[in-house]
Structure formats: structure tokens, C-alpha cells
N, C-alpha and C positions, 0 to 999 in steps of 0.2 A: 804843798801842792794839793793835797786832798781837800783841805778847807777852801782853797780857791776854786777847785772844780765843783764842789757842793754849792758854793755861792753862785757860780755861773748857772748851775741847774736851777736854783731858785729864781734867778733873774730870768731865765728862759721861760719858766712857768709863769712868772708874773707878767711877762709880755705876751703870753699866749692868749690873745684877746678873742680868738675863735673858740676857745675851749669853754665849756660850761663851768661857771664859777664854783658850783658844788663839787664837780669832778676835780677841778684844780685844787681845791682845798683838801679833798681826799688824797690826791697824789702828793701834795705838799706834806701831809701828815706821814704818808708812807716814806717819803724822802727823809723826813726828820728822823724817823726810826732807823732807816738805813744808815744815815749819817752817823748816828751814835754807835751802831754796830761796826761800821767801817773804822771809826776812830779806835775802838777797842782792838780790832785786828791789826791796825797800824802799829801798835805797841810792839808786836812780835813779828809781823810780816808786812813791812812797810810797802814793798813793791807790789805784793798781791793786793793790798788795800788800794794802792794807786790805780791799779788795773780795774778793780771793781768800780771805783769812782769814775774812772775814764769811760768805761763801757756804759755806766749809768748815764753819764752826760751825753754820750752818742745816741743812746736809745731815746732819751728824752728829747733831744733835738730833732731826731727823725720823726718821732711820734707826734710832736705838736706843730710841725710845719704846716703851713697853710694847705699844702697838698702833699701829705705823707706818701712816700713810696713804700708800699708793703714789703717789698723785697729788702730794702735797706733797714726797715724796722726789724724784720726777722733776723737779718744778719747781726745786727747790733744786739738783739736780745740773746741770740745764740752765744755771742761773745761774753755777754754779762753772765749767763748761766755757766759757761765754761770757766769763767774767772773764779767762781766759788766751789768748783769741783774740788773735792779732797778736804773740805772744811766741814762736811756733814757731821762728823764726830766731834771735832774740836770746837766748832763754833756753830752749832745748829740754829741759833737765833739769827745769825748773819744770813745763813742759807735761807731761812724762812723769810727774812726781810726782802732778799732778792726775789724769791719766788713770788711774794706778794706784789712787788713792783712789776714783775713780768706778767703776772696775771692781770693786773690792772691794765697794762698796755694791750694785752690780748683782748680784754673786754671792750676796748675802744673800737673793735672791729676792723682793725688795720691789718 
């Protein structure tokens, strides 16, 4: 399920024709890093990894819509950040990857 979700995110980004190509590439790189960190987490915490992937998908979908709703972007980002709570000590690279993705979306001005 995680791989399917991450592929759907990549497809969403590929189809985000209103997004600046350089920013899209930057976000794709962040997603690639996150994908590998989520895969590591899935080995020991599959459900939590699925939640992180799911919230990442929701946040991406909301952020790259033609007319993003800032409230929905914020709600999905909150869910994404909440999904990594408790992993700061055991998986700091995952938490850092999620923070980078959330910071990227925040920098979009949504």
C-alpha cells in the first residue's frame, strides 16, 4: 500500500502543470527521501508508515490543486506532522524528512 501511495503522489506531482518545474523537482527529491525513510519505518511499524504515506498524499493533493484551500492544506499538514510524533528518538531522519516536506509546502505560501 505504501508503494502505491507514493506512486500516486509522484503522479500527482507529474500532473501538477501549474507548479513551477524547478519547485516540482525539489519536491520530488524530498518525496524520494521521505519514501525511503517510510520504507525503513514500515519494516517495524507498518500501520504508522501507511499513515505517514497517506497524510503525505493528502497534503500533496491539497497543495498542488489548481486552487488550493489553505485550511485543507493546514489540516493535512497537521495530520502529517502528528503521524510522526513519537519517532523523534527512534527515527530522527524520518521526522526530518517529514519536516522538510511540510516546510516546503509552507514556503509555497498556502
